[in-house]
C-alpha positions in Angstrom: 104.8 -128.8 -71.8 106.2 -131.8 -72.6 107.8 -133.7 -70.3 112.0 -133.5 -70.2 113.9 -136.7 -71.5 117.8 -137.5 -71.7 119.4 -135.2 -73.6 122.4 -135.4 -76.1 123.8 -132.6 -77.8 125.8 -131.3 -81.1 129.9 -130.8 -80.0 131.4 -127.7 -80.7 134.9 -128.1 -81.5 136.9 -124.8 -80.0 140.6 -124.7 -82.2 143.7 -123.9 -79.9 147.3 -123.2 -80.1 147.9 -126.6 -78.9 145.4 -128.7 -81.0 141.6 -128.3 -80.2 138.9 -128.8 -77.6 135.3 -130.3 -78.0 132.6 -128.8 -76.0 130.4 -131.4 -75.5 128.0 -129.8 -72.9 128.1 -126.0 -72.7 125.2 -123.6 -71.4 127.7 -120.2 -72.3 125.3 -117.9 -74.3 127.8 -117.4 -77.0 128.8 -121.1 -77.1 126.3 -122.3 -76.0 125.5 -126.6 -77.0 122.6 -127.1 -79.2 120.6 -130.7 -78.7 120.8 -133.3 -80.9 118.1 -135.5 -80.3 114.2 -135.6 -79.6 111.8 -133.3 -80.2 114.1 -130.3 -78.2 116.5 -130.9 -81.4 117.9 -127.3 -82.6 117.0 -125.8 -79.2 120.3 -124.5 -77.2 121.0 -125.2 -73.3 120.0 -121.9 -72.1 116.7 -121.9 -74.1 116.2 -125.0 -71.9 116.7 -124.1 -68.8 115.2 -120.5 -69.1 111.6 -122.8 -70.2 112.4 -125.7 -67.8 114.0 -124.2 -64.7 114.4 -126.8 -61.9 112.6 -129.5 -64.1 116.3 -129.1 -66.0 118.7 -128.9 -63.5 116.9 -129.5 -59.8 114.9 -126.9 -57.8 117.1 -126.0 -55.1 119.9 -126.0 -57.8 117.8 -123.2 -60.2 117.3 -121.6 -56.9 121.1 -121.1 -56.2 122.5 -120.6 -60.0 119.3 -118.9 -62.0 120.3 -119.3 -65.7 123.9 -120.3 -65.3 124.2 -123.8 -66.2 127.4 -124.7 -63.8 128.9 -127.3 -65.5 131.1 -127.3 -68.6 132.2 -131.0 -70.3 134.9 -131.2 -72.9 137.2 -133.7 -74.7 141.0 -131.4 -75.2 142.9 -133.0 -78.2 146.2 -132.2 -76.9 148.6 -132.3 -79.8 151.5 -129.5 -78.7 151.6 -128.1 -75.2 148.8 -126.3 -73.1 150.3 -123.0 -71.4 151.8 -123.5 -68.2 148.3 -121.9 -65.9 146.5 -121.8 -63.1 142.5 -120.8 -62.7 141.5 -118.7 -59.7 139.3 -119.6 -56.9 135.2 -118.6 -56.7 135.9 -115.3 -55.3 138.7 -113.9 -57.0 136.6 -114.4 -60.3 133.8 -112.6 -58.7 135.5 -109.6 -57.3 137.5 -109.1 -60.9 135.6 -110.6 -63.3 132.4 -110.8 -61.6 132.2 -114.0 -63.2 133.3 -118.1 -62.1 136.1 -119.5 -60.8 137.7 -123.0 -62.2 137.9 -126.1 -60.4 138.3 -128.9 -63.3 139.6 -132.4 -63.6 141.5 -134.6 -65.6 140.7 -137.9 -67.2 143.4 -139.2 -69.6 141.5 -141.5 -72.5 144.4 -142.1 -74.4 148.3 -140.7 -74.5 151.1 -141.1 -77.2 154.9 -141.6 -76.1 155.8 -138.3 -75.8 152.8 -137.1 -73.7 153.2 -135.5 -70.4 151.1 -133.7 -68.1 152.9 -131.0 -65.5 150.7 -130.7 -62.0 151.3 -129.1 -59.1 154.4 -128.4 -57.6 157.1 -130.8 -56.0 157.7 -129.2 -52.9 156.2 -125.8 -51.0 157.4 -122.5 -53.0 156.8 -118.6 -53.3 155.2 -116.4 -55.5 159.0 -115.1 -56.0 160.6 -118.5 -57.3 157.8 -119.1 -59.4 158.5 -115.2 -61.2 161.4 -116.1 -62.0 161.1 -119.4 -63.1 158.6 -118.4 -65.5 160.6 -115.5 -66.7 163.0 -117.9 -67.6 161.3 -120.1 -68.9 161.9 -123.1 -66.4 158.3 -122.8 -65.1 157.8 -127.0 -65.6 161.1 -127.8 -63.2 159.3 -126.7 -60.2 155.9 -128.7 -61.1 155.3 -132.8 -60.9 156.3 -134.2 -63.9 154.0 -137.2 -65.0 153.9 -139.9 -67.9 150.2 -140.2 -68.4 148.7 -143.3 -69.5 144.9 -143.6 -70.4 142.9 -144.7 -67.1 144.8 -141.7 -65.5 142.7 -139.3 -63.1 143.7 -136.1 -62.1 141.7 -133.5 -59.4 142.7 -129.6 -60.6 141.7 -127.6 -57.2 141.6 -123.7 -58.6 145.2 -122.6 -57.9 147.0 -125.5 -59.0 149.4 -124.8 -61.8 149.3 -127.2 -64.5 150.2 -127.9 -68.2 149.8 -130.7 -70.7 151.4 -131.7 -73.9 152.6 -134.1 -76.4 149.9 -136.1 -78.1 146.5 -136.4 -75.7 142.8 -137.2 -75.5 141.6 -136.3 -72.3 138.0 -136.0 -70.7 137.6 -132.6 -69.1 134.8 -131.6 -66.4 134.7 -128.4 -64.8 132.5 -125.5 -63.5 131.4 -123.3 -66.0 133.8 -120.7 -66.9 136.6 -120.0 -69.2 139.0 -117.8 -66.7 142.7 -119.0 -67.2 145.7 -117.2 -66.1 148.5 -118.3 -68.7 152.3 -117.8 -66.5 154.2 -119.3 -69.1 153.7 -120.5 -73.0 156.4 -122.7 -74.1 157.8 -119.7 -75.9 154.8 -119.4 -78.2 154.5 -115.4 -76.2 157.6 -114.4 -77.9 156.8 -115.1 -81.2 154.6 -112.5 -82.9 152.7 -115.0 -85.4 151.3 -117.4 -82.0 151.7 -114.9 -79.2 149.4 -115.3 -76.6 148.2 -112.6 -73.3 150.5 -113.5 -70.5 148.5 -113.5 -66.8 151.9 -113.5 -64.6 151.3 -110.6 -62.7 147.9 -111.6 -62.2 147.9 -115.2 -61.4 150.5 -114.7 -58.7 148.1 -113.9 -55.4 145.7 -116.9 -57.1 148.3 -119.5 -56.5 148.3 -122.3 -54.2 152.2 -122.5 -53.6 151.8 -125.7 -51.3 153.0 -129.0 -52.5 150.4 -131.0 -54.5 148.8 -133.4 -52.9 149.3 -136.8 -54.7 147.4 -138.9 -52.8 144.2 -136.7 -52.8 143.7 -135.5 -56.6 145.3 -138.5 -58.4 144.6 -142.0 -59.2 144.5 -144.8 -62.0 141.4 -146.4 -63.1 141.5 -149.7 -65.0 139.1 -152.4 -66.2 140.7 -155.2 -63.9 139.6 -153.5 -61.1 136.3 -154.7 -62.1 132.4 -153.4 -62.3 131.7 -150.6 -59.7 130.9 -147.6 -58.1 133.4 -145.1 -57.4 133.6 -141.7 -56.1 136.6 -139.3 -57.5 136.1 -135.9 -57.0 133.3 -134.6 -54.0 133.5 -131.1 -54.0 131.3 -127.7 -53.5 131.0 -127.4 -57.4 130.7 -130.8 -58.5 130.4 -134.9 -57.5 132.3 -137.2 -60.4 132.2 -141.3 -59.7 133.4 -143.7 -62.0 131.1 -146.4 -63.0 131.7 -149.9 -64.7 128.9 -151.5 -65.4 128.4 -155.4 -66.8 124.8 -155.5 -65.8 121.4 -153.2 -65.8 121.8 -150.6 -63.5 119.0 -148.7 -62.0 119.3 -145.3 -61.4 117.2 -142.6 -58.8 117.0 -139.3 -59.9 115.1 -138.5 -56.6 118.7 -139.1 -54.6 120.7 -136.6 -56.4 118.2 -133.7 -57.1 120.1 -132.6 -59.7 120.4 -133.1 -63.2 122.9 -136.0 -64.0 125.5 -136.0 -66.9 126.7 -139.5 -67.9 130.1 -139.3 -70.6 130.9 -142.8 -71.4 134.8 -143.7 -71.9 134.5 -147.1 -73.1 132.1 -149.6 -74.4 128.0 -147.9 -75.2 125.1 -148.3 -73.0 121.3 -147.6 -73.6 119.3 -145.2 -70.8 115.9 -146.3 -70.7 114.0 -143.9 -69.8 109.6 -144.0 -70.0 109.8 -146.8 -72.1 112.3 -145.4 -74.4 115.9 -146.5 -74.6 118.6 -143.2 -75.4 121.5 -144.6 -76.8 124.8 -143.6 -75.4 128.1 -144.4 -77.3 131.8 -143.9 -76.3 133.1 -140.5 -76.6 129.5 -139.0 -76.5 127.8 -137.1 -73.3 124.2 -136.8 -72.2 122.6 -134.9 -70.2 119.7 -136.4 -67.8 117.3 -134.0 -66.5 116.4 -134.1 -62.8 112.6 -134.2 -63.4 112.9 -137.4 -65.1 111.5 -140.5 -63.1 113.9 -143.4 -62.3 116.1 -144.9 -64.8 118.0 -148.0 -65.8 121.6 -147.8 -67.8 122.0 -151.0 -69.6 125.3 -152.1 -71.6 125.8 -152.9 -74.4 128.9 -154.5 -73.7 130.6 -156.1 -70.4 132.7 -153.4 -68.5 131.0 -150.3 -70.0 132.6 -147.2 -68.2 131.2 -144.2 -67.5 131.8 -141.2 -65.9 128.7 -139.9 -63.4 128.2 -136.2 -62.6 126.3 -134.1 -60.3 125.9 -131.1 -58.9 125.4 -131.0 -54.9 123.0 -129.6 -52.9 123.8 -125.7 -52.5 125.0 -124.9 -49.2 121.9 -122.9 -46.9 122.2 -119.2 -46.4 120.1 -118.8 -43.9 120.8 -121.7 -41.3 118.9 -121.8 -38.0 121.5 -122.3 -34.8 118.5 -122.7 -32.0 117.4 -120.3 -30.0 118.9 -116.8 -29.5 120.4 -117.0 -25.9 118.5 -114.6 -23.5 
């Protein structure tokens, strides 16, 4: 069997009521990403995972997730408003839908003058207050309202009520799940031509009603910050790191014990692996299989900015705590 190499995929466009999104890396059987480069071109991600197993994602990652590829990476093109929505956690998703929850994060690539992001509650609230506001069409008044700009980053834990609109481009990294509960759809739900299902009753017991922790979940990344490495998310579902490079950087794949996803935000790089150079331009996504040897990231322009995603090692189900008491 031929050795794996850095993989690029063909984006899959998904139109939405509010604009649309490119699914850049997805392992869903019905929406699987298809390889664009090398000898695996035209093969999809589930087939490659079934063939290469832990060589693709990492041995312990494969033992935990099996044939489920646990990440979904997108580019959102927000023209109108996303619904006011929330995503359930893994426990609720498994119990009710036999699925995974949806922890996610947003990195703002571009924002028009009317762009807005609504994220989490301004103050602690409760289900009855939120329910009444959704029915009255005023739910956004309970939420923090941000005027976003390029470089803004938001971590969105499950249970966080959020929305966006007004002209935005966003890079999104999330658990591989498409579970969304809509609480309110800005009046579109009142028009038969634009109506989408509302899941207010299902959502109420999935929501975190505490005040949104801005210090822990929001930040701004600026080119003036200079080159460097900054961990933005360290979560049981994924670890996301900002890399800004002006000179070549070595990547030791053994340090991760997992596949690594690179999302190029600005500039461009060449990923040098096994004597070959694989280009990655702004707006593109690349999957580095876990079995690769050490490689080099060579920036084409100073200050090239990447988001790097890897999967943390799963918890040990059987932990030895010492001898049993006599």
